[in-house]
C-alpha positions, 0 to 999 in steps of 0.5 A: 101217337107222338106229337111229332107224328101228329105234327107231320100228319097235319103238316102234310094235310095243310101242305097238300091243300096249299099246293093243290092250286099252285104251279110246281115251281121252287119259289111258290113251293117253299112259300107254301111250306113256310105258310103251312108251318106257320099255320100249324103253330105260333112257335115258328118264326120263318123268314125268307132269305131267298135271293141276292139280299142274303148272300155270303162269301166263304172259303172253299177248296172245291174244284168248281170255285174260282179263286177259292172264294165261293158266293151264294145265298145263305138259304131260301128260308130261315126257320126258328122253332121253339118251346117254353115248356118243360124248358126253353128249347130253340132250334134254327135251320137255314133251309135250301129248297130245290125242285126236281121235275123227275117222277122216278128217282133211282140212285143205284140203277143196278137195283131199280126196285129200290127207287126211293133214293133221290138225285136232284140238281143243286147249286154245289156252293149252297150244298158245300156251304150248308153241309161243311158249315164254314166261316161266312162273310155277308155280301153288301149290307147283309151282316150275319155273324161269321161263325153262324154256321160253323159254331152251331151245336147241331149240324141241322143248322143247314138243311136241304129240302127237295120238292118232287112229284110223287111216284 
């Protein structure tokens, strides 16, 4: 079994244990995810970015943005993972977590037998920010590099996580 498969199996077990006694709300769920990953390895550094202290501005041409200047939190969690052998490798992602209350998810009603797709309510600004990766400017005292997302080598610098109840 590959190490990534082992990691996934262990993460699921720890996640299920940590979430077995909490309410199905976004904040406790992503904090449990944070705790689960940190429990598995000392090769994770995770910081909570949720809330107003880590907001950014960015230009957007989306119809829902007034004056073309969008504003939202950068992410819920900043996750850094690394290894030192056989060579040093560091990865970073800004994870935005959402919770979906529906149990059955079907993107294509014409084919209900394929109910593995997922619709979820998200902040369009956050989706736009993490998928398009524009230049950013921190709000108030938050001062991230303007090219933090845009110049990332991997598109996974921005990621979404959707918590949903099993079907």
